[in-house]
C-alpha positions, 0 to 999 in steps of 0.5 A: 755292435755294427759300427756306421763309419769305417775311421771309427772302425778301424780305431775301435779294431785297432784299439782292441788289438791292441789291449789283447793281441792273443785272444783277438780274432778277425774275420772277414765273410762276403755274402755273394747272394747280396753282396755284403762285406761283414768285418767281424773282430772280436775277442771273446768280449768284444763284438765289433761288426761293419758291414758293407757293400761298398766296392770303395769299402775294399781297398780300405779293407785291403788297408786293414788286413794288411796293418793287422797283418802287420802289428801281428808281425809286430812290425810297422807299416813300410812302402815296401809292406804294399801290396801290390796284386800284378806284381806278386809275378813279378817279384817271384820272377825277381828273385829267383834262380834262373832255370840252366837248359842242358843239351840233349840229343835231338830228336828225331820227331814220331810217326812214320820215318823217312816221309812222303816219296815222290815220283 
């Protein structure tokens, strides 16, 4: 069944996951030709679907994904769990070990040796 209200869909999704976390599956598909995003959650007995073509629902979709992932990892939501797509490289660079450069002997440029001669 399709649910037209986002809040009802999110509540039904959370309730379904909490009642049977081992059997619950969550799938999202995007139909490029229509511009429709379809979200589906099922536990083989109950199917819940939500369909939208609004860009404003994209942020809600991302929040629902992170909420379900946190539930699957048995964690509570905190400020550190908020993922900003552009910040991922910054976090990786912050935690990376700095590269140590070693001195190497000077190399001669490839090609003709000696260069141009003046007359």
